[in-house]
C-alpha positions in Angstrom: 2.3 -41.7 -24.7 1.7 -45.3 -24.0 -2.0 -45.1 -24.8 -1.2 -43.6 -28.3 1.1 -46.5 -29.0 -1.6 -49.0 -28.0 -4.1 -47.3 -30.2 -1.9 -47.0 -33.2 -0.7 -50.7 -32.7 -4.4 -51.8 -32.7 -5.1 -49.8 -35.9 -2.0 -51.3 -37.5 -3.2 -54.8 -36.6 -6.5 -54.1 -38.1 -5.2 -52.8 -41.4 -2.7 -55.7 -41.7 -5.4 -58.2 -40.9 -7.9 -56.6 -43.4 -5.3 -56.7 -46.1 -4.5 -60.3 -45.4 -8.3 -61.1 -45.7 -8.4 -59.2 -49.0 -5.7 -61.5 -50.4 -7.1 -64.6 -48.9 -10.6 -63.9 -50.2 -9.2 -63.2 -53.7 -7.7 -66.7 -53.5 -11.0 -68.3 -52.6 -10.9 -68.2 -48.8 -13.8 -69.0 -46.5 -17.0 -66.8 -46.5 -16.0 -64.8 -43.4 -12.8 -63.6 -45.3 -15.0 -62.3 -48.1 -17.1 -60.4 -45.5 -13.9 -58.8 -43.9 -12.4 -58.1 -47.2 -15.6 -56.2 -48.3 -15.5 -54.2 -45.1 -11.8 -53.5 -45.6 -12.2 -52.3 -49.1 -15.3 -50.2 -48.2 -13.4 -48.6 -45.4 -10.4 -47.9 -47.7 -12.8 -46.3 -50.2 -14.3 -44.0 -47.5 -10.8 -42.9 -46.5 -10.0 -42.2 -50.1 -13.2 -40.3 -50.8 -12.8 -38.3 -47.6 -9.3 -37.2 -48.7 -10.6 -36.2 -52.1 -13.6 -34.2 -50.8 -11.4 -32.4 -48.2 -10.8 -29.5 -50.5 -7.7 -27.7 -51.3 -6.7 -26.6 -47.9 -2.9 -27.3 -48.4 -0.6 -25.6 -50.8 0.1 -28.7 -52.8 0.0 -29.4 -56.5 -3.1 -30.5 -58.5 -2.2 -34.2 -57.8 -2.3 -33.6 -54.0 1.5 -33.7 -53.4 3.1 -30.9 -51.5 6.8 -31.9 -51.9 7.5 -29.3 -54.6 
């Protein structure tokens, strides 16, 4: 149980840090923030496209929601 908590906490920290870098880079931050922001946006796009290409396995509506 504690290992799962550690992994989820690490993922949460990476997501929050990536989002902070996206905002900072948009406001003209240092070059390393632009690199992290680019990686964060690319990872988000990969997650989004993998959810789209996953097919219609669930019984949800056409917009992907399944809460009736």
